N, C-alpha and C positions, 0 to 999 in steps of 0.2 A: 503377234505383239499383244501381250496381255494388258500392258499398262501404257497408255499414251496420254500425256498431259502437256500443258503449256504454262511456263512460268514467265511473269512479267515484272520488271522492276522500274520504278519511276524515280530517278535520282533527285529531282527537285523537291519532292515531298518525302523521299526516302521510304516510300510505301511499296508494297508488292502484292501480286495476286497469283494464284495457282488454280488452273481450271482443267478438269478432265479426270481420267482414271489414274489414281496414284495411291501410294501407301501413305496414310496419314495417322497421326497419333495425338492424343490429348493427355497431358501430364508428362513429367520428365521420364517416367518409366512406362508410359502408355497404358496405365492401369485402367483409366476410364474408357478409352477408345484406342485401338491400335490395329487397323485393318486396311486392306485394299478397299478403296471406295471410289465411287463416282461422285463428283461434287466440285465445290469451289470454296476457296479460303483466301482471305486477304488480311494484310497486316499494315498498321500505320504506327508511327512513333507516338508515344504519349508525351506531350510537351512537358519539359521541366523534369523529366525522369530518364532513366535508362531502360524503360519498359517499352514493349511493343503491345499494342492492343489489336485484337483479331476478331473477325467474325467468320462463321463457316456454315455451310450446309453440305452434308455428305451422307451417302447411303452405302453401307457395306454390300459387297458384290456376292455374298453367300447365296447359294442356290435356293430359290424360293423366298428369299428375303424381301419383304415389302416395306421395311422400315427405313426411314431417313432420320438423321439427327441434325439439328440446327442449334446454334448458340454463339457464345462469346468466350474469349480467352485473353489472358495477358501473361507475359513472361519477360524476364530480364534480370539484370543485376540490381541489387538494392544495397550493396555494400562492397567493401574491398574483396571479400571472398565468399559472398553469399548471393545465390540466385534463387528466384521464386518462379513458380508457374501455377496459374490458376485457370480453370475452365469450367463452364457450365453448359450442359447439353440437354436439349428437350427433344423427346421422341415425337415423330409424326403419329404414332399410335397411342391411344389411350391405355391406361392401366387396365389389364384384363382383356384387351382386344386381341383377336387372333392374328398372328403374324404370318401371312402368306400361306403357302402350301409346301408339302414335302412329297417328293416322288421317289419311290423305291422299286427295285426289281424283286420278283419272287417266282418260284417254280409252282405252277398250278397243277396240283395232284389230280384235279378233275379233268384235265385236258392234256394228258400225257406228259405232265411235268414240263410243259412249255414255259419258257421264261417270258413273263409279262410284267407290265408296269402298273403301279397303283399310286394314285395321288390322293393324299389325305390332307385335312386342314392342319396348319402349323400349330405350334404351341401358343398358349396365351401369353401376352406380354406382361411380365411380372412387374415392370416399372415404367414410368413415363418420363422421368428426368433423372439427372445425376450430376454431381460436381466432383472435382478433384482439386486438392491443394498439395503442391509439391515444393520441395526445397533442395538445393544442392549447396554443400558447404565444403570449401577447400580447407581441410584441417591442417595439412602441411603441403609442401611443394608437390609431393607424390601421392598424397592420401586425400581422397574425396568421398564424402558421405552424401547419399541421396535418400530421401524419404518421400513417399507418396501415400496419400490417404484419399480414397474415393468413397462416395456414399450416394445411394439412390433412394427412391421413395417406395421400394419393395417392402413387403410385409415380413420377409424371411431372409436372413443372411444378406443384409442390404449394404454392407460396407466391405472394403478391401484395403489391405495394408501391404506395402512393399518397401523394404529397407535394403540398401545396398552400400557396400564399402569397396571402393576401387583403390588398388595400389598400382601406380604408374599408368601409362597409356600407350596404345599402339600408334605408330605413324607409318602409313602405307608407303611413304617415300624412304623409310629408314629400316631396312632389314635388320632383324635382331631385336627390335623393340617388342615389348610385351605388356600385358595387363593381367593382374591377378584380382579376382573379385569374390566376395562372399555376399549372399543375399538371404534375407528371411522374407517369406511370403505368407500371407494369410488372406486368401481371396474368398469372399462370400459367393454363394451360388448365384446371387442377384446383386452383387456389389460392383457391377460395371455395366456399361452400355454395349460395348463390343471390344473387350480388352484383348491385348496382344498375348497370344499363348506361347511366345518365345519358341518357335518351331516345335509345338506340341509338348512343351515341357511344363507349362502352367495352365491348368484348367480352372474354370470357376468351381468353387467349393473345394479348393486345395490349400493346404498349409504345409510348410516344411522349409528346408534349406536348399540352397544351390551354391556349389563351389565350382568356380570356373577359371579358365586361363585362355587368353588370346595371345597369338604370336604371329609375327610377320617374318616368314622364312625368305621371302623375296619381294621385290618392289611390286606393289599393288595386289599382293596376295595375303590374306589373313586366315589363320587357322584357329578355330575356337573349339574347346572341349569343356564339357561340364558334367558334374555328377550331382544328383539330387535325390536325397531321401525325403519322401513326402507322404502325406495322408490325404486321400481323396474322400470327400463327403465327411469332413472332420466333425460335424455336429449332428450327424444323422445315424440311423440304425445300421445302414449298409456300408459304413465307412471301411476302407481297406488301405493298406500300405502299398506303396510302389517305390521302387528304386530305379532311377533313370541314369543312363550313360548316353550322352549325345556328343557327336563330333562332326564338324563340317569345315569345308575349305571354301572361301569366297575369293573370286577373282574380280577385281574392279577394272573397268575399262571405259 
């Protein structure tokens, strides 16, 4: 069991809390943070609005990671067809501080090429905080536009942009439903805290397009396929193109 968490809801105050190891995100498209994490998050209604205010502390479960993120967020409807989502996260590490350790295996040529492990210091933390501003707009009944912009205090490539246009939507209870989407991404190398890589399709320091389709062939089954022409390291000397084709089937139970 890789993820175990507990959700609690309090009907009198309409507040909630989530504690444990779970997948958590910040921003509508998880640009600022989108990872499996250990931590806690809570939400409370903001009186007089349709917004939810939230506080969080969470640490990505990546191997050797010693960083945790804490901060505040707010999201909800601000009009008939407009939603917003804001979040601010602060790192437990200072800017320039070394983030944990990295362990890797290698063949030792001085000892009969035996496989050994070596642990080295992790990379220096390029940023100490970040924020994201997102909006979702229902242009028509079946057309929805999403925009996320995130920024950190890094000295190099410190912002990220994600735009998305959805046509229709899937319903796990309705076989035959589908969604078509187009995305434009421009992620800075240090423009997030721990952004979602969309099953290894979006890396930091990447810009390009994503064209995808989701389809429900049977109840509780969703099939997604995407194609993405993109540039890795788009403002650096070592940049290169890559073209991706990804397909996966999810079963919900």
